[in-house]
C-alpha positions as CSV (number, residue, x, y, z in Angstrom):
1,X,-61.4,-45.4,-26.1
2,X,-60.9,-43.0,-29.1
3,X,-63.1,-40.3,-29.6
4,X,-61.2,-38.5,-31.7
5,X,-62.6,-39.3,-34.9
6,X,-65.9,-38.6,-33.6
7,X,-65.3,-34.7,-31.8
8,X,-64.3,-31.6,-33.3
9,X,-60.6,-30.3,-33.1
10,X,-60.7,-27.8,-30.5
11,X,-56.7,-27.0,-30.8
12,X,-54.9,-28.0,-34.6
13,X,-51.4,-28.8,-34.3
14,X,-50.6,-25.5,-37.0
15,X,-51.1,-23.8,-33.6
16,X,-49.5,-25.1,-31.4
17,X,-46.9,-25.5,-33.5
18,X,-46.4,-21.8,-34.2
19,X,-47.1,-21.1,-30.6
20,X,-44.6,-23.0,-28.9
21,X,-42.1,-21.6,-31.7
22,X,-42.4,-18.1,-30.6
23,X,-42.8,-18.6,-27.1
24,X,-39.3,-20.4,-27.0
25,X,-37.7,-17.7,-29.9
26,X,-39.4,-15.6,-27.4
27,X,-37.7,-17.3,-23.8
28,X,-33.8,-17.0,-26.9
29,X,-34.9,-13.6,-27.0
30,X,-35.2,-12.5,-23.6
31,X,-31.8,-14.6,-22.3
32,X,-29.8,-12.8,-25.2
33,X,-30.6,-9.1,-23.5
34,X,-30.4,-9.9,-20.1
35,X,-27.3,-11.4,-20.4
36,X,-25.4,-8.7,-22.5
37,X,-26.6,-6.2,-19.7
38,X,-23.9,-8.5,-18.1
39,X,-21.5,-8.2,-20.5
40,X,-21.1,-11.3,-23.7
41,X,-17.5,-10.3,-24.4
42,X,-14.0,-11.8,-23.5
43,X,-12.5,-9.9,-20.1
44,X,-8.9,-10.2,-18.6
45,X,-9.9,-13.1,-16.7
46,X,-12.2,-15.1,-19.0
47,X,-15.6,-14.6,-20.4
48,X,-18.3,-12.3,-18.9
49,X,-20.9,-13.3,-17.3
50,X,-23.3,-13.3,-19.9
51,X,-21.4,-14.9,-22.6
52,X,-22.2,-18.9,-22.1
53,X,-26.1,-17.4,-21.6
54,X,-26.0,-15.0,-24.7
55,X,-25.0,-17.9,-26.8
56,X,-27.7,-20.6,-25.3
57,X,-30.5,-18.6,-25.8
58,X,-29.1,-17.5,-29.2
59,X,-29.3,-22.1,-30.2
60,X,-32.2,-21.2,-28.7
61,X,-33.6,-19.0,-31.1
62,X,-32.4,-20.4,-34.1
63,X,-33.7,-23.9,-32.7
64,X,-37.3,-22.5,-32.8
65,X,-36.7,-20.5,-35.6
66,X,-36.1,-23.8,-38.1
67,X,-39.1,-25.3,-35.6
68,X,-41.2,-22.6,-37.6
69,X,-39.3,-22.9,-40.9
70,X,-40.5,-26.3,-40.6
71,X,-43.4,-26.6,-39.3
72,X,-44.2,-23.5,-42.2
73,X,-42.5,-26.7,-44.8
74,X,-44.8,-29.1,-43.0
75,X,-48.0,-27.4,-43.4
76,X,-50.3,-30.0,-45.6
77,X,-48.7,-32.8,-42.9
78,X,-49.5,-31.1,-39.6
79,X,-53.2,-30.6,-41.0
80,X,-54.4,-32.6,-38.0
81,X,-55.4,-32.2,-34.3
82,X,-53.6,-31.5,-31.7
83,X,-56.5,-31.8,-29.1
84,X,-60.2,-32.7,-29.5
85,X,-62.7,-31.6,-27.9
86,X,-63.6,-34.3,-25.5
87,X,-60.2,-35.1,-25.1
88,X,-59.7,-31.6,-24.0
89,X,-63.1,-31.7,-21.2
90,X,-61.5,-35.5,-19.7
91,X,-57.9,-33.4,-19.2
92,X,-59.9,-30.3,-17.2
93,X,-61.6,-33.2,-15.5
94,X,-58.7,-33.6,-13.9
95,X,-56.8,-30.2,-14.7
96,X,-59.6,-28.2,-12.4
97,X,-60.0,-30.0,-9.7
98,X,-56.1,-30.7,-9.3
99,X,-56.0,-26.9,-9.9
100,X,-58.7,-26.2,-6.5
101,X,-57.2,-29.2,-4.4
102,X,-53.5,-26.7,-4.3
103,X,-55.3,-23.8,-4.6
104,X,-57.3,-24.5,-1.4
105,X,-54.2,-26.3,1.1
106,X,-53.3,-23.3,2.2
107,X,-56.2,-22.1,3.3
108,X,-57.4,-25.9,4.5
109,X,-54.4,-27.3,5.2
110,X,-53.4,-30.8,3.7
111,X,-55.4,-33.2,5.2
112,X,-58.9,-31.4,4.4
113,X,-58.4,-30.9,1.1
114,X,-56.6,-34.5,0.2
115,X,-59.8,-35.7,2.3
116,X,-62.2,-33.4,-0.3
117,X,-59.6,-34.5,-3.2
118,X,-59.5,-38.4,-3.0
119,X,-63.4,-38.1,-1.8
120,X,-64.4,-35.9,-4.7
121,X,-62.7,-38.5,-7.6
122,X,-64.1,-41.7,-5.8
123,X,-67.4,-39.9,-6.0
124,X,-66.7,-39.3,-10.0
125,X,-65.6,-42.3,-11.1
126,X,-67.9,-43.4,-14.1
127,X,-65.0,-46.4,-15.2
128,X,-66.9,-48.5,-12.5
129,X,-70.0,-50.6,-13.3
130,X,-71.4,-49.6,-10.2
131,X,-70.2,-46.6,-8.3
132,X,-69.0,-46.4,-5.1
133,X,-71.1,-45.9,-1.8
134,X,-71.2,-42.6,0.1
135,X,-69.6,-44.7,3.6
136,X,-66.7,-46.6,1.3
137,X,-66.4,-42.6,-0.8
138,X,-65.8,-41.5,3.2
139,X,-63.8,-44.0,4.5
140,X,-60.8,-44.8,2.3
141,X,-60.8,-40.5,1.9
142,X,-60.4,-40.0,5.6
143,X,-58.9,-43.5,6.1
144,X,-55.7,-41.9,3.5
145,X,-55.6,-39.2,5.3
146,X,-55.5,-40.7,8.7
147,X,-53.0,-42.1,7.7
148,X,-51.0,-39.5,6.1
149,X,-51.1,-38.1,9.1
150,X,-49.7,-41.1,11.6
151,X,-46.8,-41.7,9.0
152,X,-45.8,-37.9,8.9
153,X,-46.6,-36.2,11.4
154,X,-46.6,-38.7,14.3
155,X,-43.9,-41.9,13.0
156,X,-41.5,-39.7,11.0
157,X,-42.3,-35.5,12.5
158,X,-42.1,-34.5,9.6
159,X,-45.0,-31.9,10.5
160,X,-47.0,-31.1,7.6
161,X,-49.4,-28.7,7.2
162,X,-52.5,-29.1,8.4
163,X,-54.3,-25.6,8.2
164,X,-56.8,-24.4,11.2
165,X,-57.3,-28.2,11.6
166,X,-53.8,-28.7,12.3
167,X,-53.9,-25.2,14.9
168,X,-57.4,-26.4,16.0
169,X,-55.6,-30.0,17.2
170,X,-53.0,-28.7,18.6
171,X,-55.0,-26.3,20.7
172,X,-57.1,-29.6,21.9
173,X,-53.4,-32.0,22.4
174,X,-52.0,-28.6,25.3
175,X,-55.6,-28.6,26.7
176,X,-55.3,-32.5,27.1
177,X,-51.8,-32.5,28.5
């Protein structure tokens, strides 16, 4: 279901094309300046260390400037929305929980962060006509994490970062031995 006609443009294609052109041009320029410091000439034993990177940076910058020129030439044809507000909200509805998941892993460990991540998406699911129940959410999110623990940590002997929970389980395991 497309909402692009219902939702106003958040970012136009002009801005994205020109922004990407500027970004890739700057990357090429940085590569070229770094290459000049390494030497871009041809020495007695062949090319100096910056020779090939310099020309790659030059090609990247030239291609980027060419894309910038094409953007200006096709200005009228690019008068479309790159992303609508509705589509951007949908992207953020996945990106923000994912970023929180990745940020939480060093603090909570993989297992707790994964349990919360799976439970969040099951609880927020709006596609199904009937939402998941609390017991189903708990069973699936905890079951998936338990399966990961059994498969990786116990069977394959590949420890995943369990964070504080893993330290507690390790201490508890030593006390029962």
